[in-house]
N, C-alpha and C positions, 0 to 999 in steps of 0.2 A: 770955530774950528777947534780951539783949545778945549772947549767944554766937551766936544765929542771925543777928543783924544783921551780926556780924563775919564769919561764914562767908559770908553772902550777898554782902557787899561784896568779899570776897576772890575769890569765884567770878565776880563781874561784872568783875573786873579783866581787861583784854584780854591782858595778858602771861601771866597764869595760864592763861587759856583757850587761848592759843596754845601754851604749853608742854605743857599737858595733851593737846591735840589732836595735837601732834607726838609725844609719848610714846606715845599710843595707836596712832598710825600706824606708828611704828617697831617697836612690840612685836608688832603683829598683822597689818598690811597690807603692809608693805614686802617687797621681794623677799628681803631678808636678815633676816626676822623671827626671833623667839626659837626657834620650833619648827624652822625650817630650819637654824638654827645648831646646835641639839641633834642633828638628824639628821646633819649634816655631821661633827660631832664624833664620833659613833658610827661613821660610815663611816671616818674617819681612824684610829680605834682598831683597827677590823677590818683595814684595809689594813696597818697597822704590824705586827699579829700575823702576817698572811700573809707580809709581807716578812721577818720574823724566821724564820719556818718555812722559806722558800725559801733564805735565807742558810745555815741549818744544813744543808739538803739539799745545797746546792752544796759546802759544806765536806766533807760526808760523801762525796760523789761524787768530789771531787778526791783525797781520801785513798784511796779505792778505786782510782782511776785510777793513782795513783803505785804502789800495791801491785801492780796488774796489770802495770805496765811493768817492775817490778823482779823479779818472780818468774814464770818461764816456766811452772812447774807450775800455779800459780794461774790464769794466763792460759788455759792449756789447759782447766782445770776450768770456768772461766767460759764459754768458747766452747762446750764440750760441753753445759752446763746451759741456757744461754740461747739458743744458736743451733743446737742439735742437730747440731753438727759431729762428724765421726768420722774415725778413721784408716782407711787402706785395709784392706779385708778385715774390718772390724768391722760388726756389725749393731746397729741401735739399736731398742730397744723403748720406746715411750712409753706409760706407764701413766697413765690419766686416771680420777680418781674419779668415780663416777656420783653426780650430785647428787640424784637421786630415790631415796628409800629403797625397798628391796624389800619388798613386802608378802607 
């Protein structure tokens, strides 16, 4: 019984009640509650992963650009493959794989 009286007196304390109400409000009802913070943390991790991916793609593209600028044969090959460019008097045949299987 003494323990229950001690708990009851602590719970009736206005400071404990205020701190408890404040903690509940901050954990569940505030604009920046725990669940929102967790969601934002996951979003930040996802965006950092995307940023790292794009940084590596930029580095790869810069390397490819420098190779294309330094080697004219590679530039010609790139132009032929990607932009279907041709020399005078040449014919280009584009082969496209049929996505539907023949039955």
